[in-house]
ROKEMI-640822 format. One line per field, with one value per residue: y negated, z negated, x negated of N, C-alpha, C, O in turn; residue in one letter; chain; residue number from 0. Coordinates in steps of 0.05 Angstrom, whole numbers, plus 5000, padded with zeros to 4 digits. Layout:
<rs>
n_v <- (Y  ...)
n_w <- (Z  ...)
n_u <- (X  ...)
ca_v <- (Y  ...)
ca_w <- (Z  ...)
ca_u <- (X  ...)
c_v <- (Y  ...)
c_w <- (Z  ...)
c_u <- (X  ...)
o_v <- (Y  ...)
o_w <- (Z  ...)
o_u <- (X  ...)
residuo <- (a  ...)
cadena <- (A  ...)
num <- (NUM  ...)
</rs>
This chain:
<rs>
n_v <- (1148  1120  1139  1122  1134  1114  1101  1119  1151  1194  1272  1276  1244  1260  1314  1298  1273  1315  1347  1314  1307  1366  1374  1335  1346  1404  1387  1369  1318  1251  1227  1184  1184  1158  1143  1107  1066  1017  0970  0919  0920  0957  0931  0895  0922  0917  0950  0988  1032  1089  1156  1127  1133  1104  1097  1072  1017  1009  1020  1088  1122  1122  1133  1184  1253  1274  1336  1393  1395  1340  1307  1321  1293  1246  1230  1249  1208  1170  1161)
n_w <- (8863  8797  8747  8675  8610  8556  8488  8428  8441  8422  8400  8403  8444  8486  8496  8515  8564  8596  8597  8631  8673  8697  8696  8733  8790  8793  8801  8864  8869  8890  8857  8810  8746  8695  8639  8581  8536  8513  8471  8471  8526  8521  8474  8518  8541  8514  8478  8413  8388  8395  8431  8490  8553  8619  8673  8748  8726  8692  8624  8603  8567  8494  8435  8420  8435  8497  8523  8575  8609  8602  8614  8668  8687  8670  8711  8762  8758  8765  8812)
n_u <- (3009  2997  2970  2971  2936  2946  2911  2874  2829  2831  2843  2890  2908  2875  2892  2952  2925  2911  2951  2992  2958  2965  3012  3031  2990  3021  3062  3063  3050  3012  2967  2923  2888  2878  2853  2859  2826  2820  2835  2852  2879  2915  2948  2963  3003  3040  3048  3060  3055  3012  2999  3014  3044  3040  3061  3049  3044  3086  3110  3132  3133  3123  3087  3104  3085  3111  3146  3128  3160  3190  3147  3152  3197  3195  3158  3178  3221  3196  3166)
ca_v <- (1144  1110  1142  1116  1143  1092  1117  1109  1171  1224  1294  1278  1228  1276  1330  1289  1270  1338  1360  1301  1326  1393  1375  1324  1372  1424  1368  1359  1282  1240  1213  1173  1190  1136  1137  1066  1067  0985  0959  0888  0918  0973  0915  0880  0932  0920  0988  0985  1063  1113  1156  1127  1135  1084  1099  1052  0996  1012  1043  1099  1134  1108  1145  1216  1272  1293  1359  1384  1389  1315  1297  1323  1285  1219  1226  1251  1188  1135  1174)
ca_w <- (8832  8779  8713  8653  8583  8520  8464  8423  8458  8397  8408  8429  8477  8515  8498  8531  8590  8606  8600  8651  8697  8698  8711  8763  8798  8796  8824  8878  8871  8892  8834  8802  8718  8677  8600  8576  8501  8501  8448  8491  8545  8510  8476  8533  8556  8488  8468  8386  8380  8419  8455  8510  8583  8638  8712  8765  8709  8672  8604  8608  8539  8474  8399  8427  8459  8506  8531  8598  8624  8599  8631  8703  8689  8671  8736  8783  8757  8777  8838)
ca_u <- (3017  2971  2981  2950  2945  2942  2906  2848  2817  2844  2853  2925  2910  2860  2911  2966  2925  2903  2977  2996  2946  2963  3040  3036  2986  3039  3093  3043  3047  2982  2958  2901  2895  2865  2855  2856  2821  2812  2859  2861  2895  2940  2970  2976  3025  3067  3049  3052  3045  3005  2992  3033  3041  3039  3067  3053  3044  3110  3105  3153  3135  3110  3090  3104  3079  3131  3138  3119  3186  3200  3131  3157  3227  3195  3139  3200  3241  3179  3153)
c_v <- (1133  1125  1137  1126  1134  1106  1114  1130  1193  1251  1304  1263  1245  1301  1328  1287  1295  1350  1341  1311  1350  1393  1357  1339  1400  1411  1367  1325  1275  1227  1199  1172  1176  1136  1113  1067  1032  0976  0930  0895  0940  0943  0899  0891  0927  0938  0981  1017  1085  1141  1153  1132  1113  1089  1076  1025  0986  1030  1061  1112  1125  1128  1163  1228  1288  1318  1364  1385  1358  1295  1293  1302  1253  1218  1227  1223  1158  1146  1171)
c_w <- (8826  8755  8688  8624  8563  8505  8451  8432  8437  8409  8421  8450  8497  8515  8528  8559  8609  8622  8622  8677  8709  8708  8735  8787  8809  8811  8850  8893  8872  8876  8827  8773  8711  8648  8598  8538  8497  8493  8457  8500  8541  8499  8495  8550  8531  8480  8441  8368  8414  8421  8477  8535  8607  8667  8724  8749  8691  8653  8608  8577  8527  8447  8402  8441  8474  8515  8555  8615  8623  8618  8666  8706  8691  8704  8758  8778  8773  8808  8856)
c_u <- (2991  2987  2963  2953  2923  2930  2876  2823  2818  2847  2880  2931  2894  2881  2933  2954  2912  2934  2995  2985  2952  2991  3041  3014  3000  3063  3077  3042  3016  2977  2926  2908  2870  2864  2844  2845  2815  2840  2869  2885  2914  2960  2982  3002  3049  3066  3044  3042  3031  3002  3017  3024  3056  3039  3071  3052  3068  3104  3128  3157  3113  3105  3093  3079  3106  3113  3130  3139  3192  3178  3144  3181  3214  3167  3149  3214  3225  3180  3169)
o_v <- (1134  1121  1149  1126  1140  1130  1106  1123  1210  1250  1321  1265  1244  1309  1341  1295  1292  1357  1353  1321  1354  1408  1366  1342  1414  1421  1353  1315  1287  1204  1205  1163  1180  1124  1102  1069  1024  0976  0920  0885  0943  0935  0889  0878  0934  0947  0966  1022  1090  1149  1169  1135  1109  1086  1060  1007  0965  1053  1049  1113  1120  1138  1174  1217  1308  1323  1344  1377  1348  1276  1274  1293  1237  1196  1214  1213  1138  1137  1180)
o_w <- (8839  8747  8685  8616  8557  8507  8464  8428  8439  8432  8436  8467  8522  8538  8548  8577  8632  8645  8631  8696  8732  8726  8755  8808  8828  8827  8861  8915  8861  8882  8841  8767  8719  8636  8609  8520  8476  8506  8449  8493  8560  8510  8492  8565  8533  8472  8439  8347  8437  8398  8482  8540  8609  8681  8719  8764  8679  8659  8616  8565  8538  8440  8382  8453  8466  8516  8566  8638  8645  8632  8681  8729  8709  8714  8777  8800  8784  8825  8879)
o_u <- (2971  3010  2942  2976  2900  2937  2856  2799  2801  2855  2889  2948  2898  2885  2935  2968  2905  2938  3014  2997  2945  2998  3052  3027  2992  3078  3094  3038  2998  2986  2907  2930  2847  2882  2825  2861  2805  2861  2890  2907  2930  2980  3004  3016  3073  3087  3024  3030  3037  3007  3034  3000  3081  3019  3089  3060  3071  3096  3148  3178  3091  3126  3083  3061  3117  3089  3121  3135  3199  3186  3145  3185  3220  3165  3139  3220  3233  3195  3164)
residuo <- (x  x  x  x  x  x  x  x  x  x  x  x  x  x  x  x  x  x  x  x  x  x  x  x  x  x  x  x  x  x  x  x  x  x  x  x  x  x  x  x  x  x  x  x  x  x  x  x  x  x  x  x  x  x  x  x  x  x  x  x  x  x  x  x  x  x  x  x  x  x  x  x  x  x  x  x  x  x  x)
cadena <- (A  A  A  A  A  A  A  A  A  A  A  A  A  A  A  A  A  A  A  A  A  A  A  A  A  A  A  A  A  A  A  A  A  A  A  A  A  A  A  A  A  A  A  A  A  A  A  A  A  A  A  A  A  A  A  A  A  A  A  A  A  A  A  A  A  A  A  A  A  A  A  A  A  A  A  A  A  A  A)
num <- (0  1  2  3  4  5  6  7  8  9  10  11  12  13  14  15  16  17  18  19  20  21  22  23  24  25  26  27  28  29  30  31  32  33  34  35  36  37  38  39  40  41  42  43  44  45  46  47  48  49  50  51  52  53  54  55  56  57  58  59  60  61  62  63  64  65  66  67  68  69  70  71  72  73  74  75  76  77  78)
</rs>
């Protein structure tokens, strides 16, 4: 599973990346986590509000910081 965190690299984005990594590890899924800060790449996903979570090329969350339970749901729905 490829997980990307889209954002400027701010504290919110970093915290979200840490939380997503923690939840994915807890769920036991095999994943690759990447932080994307390049605005051209972010706009390529048509994301207008960050942070955003992309799983396997699909934007699953944008503009909000989901809870750990919401992240579990997003990973389980995609995986």
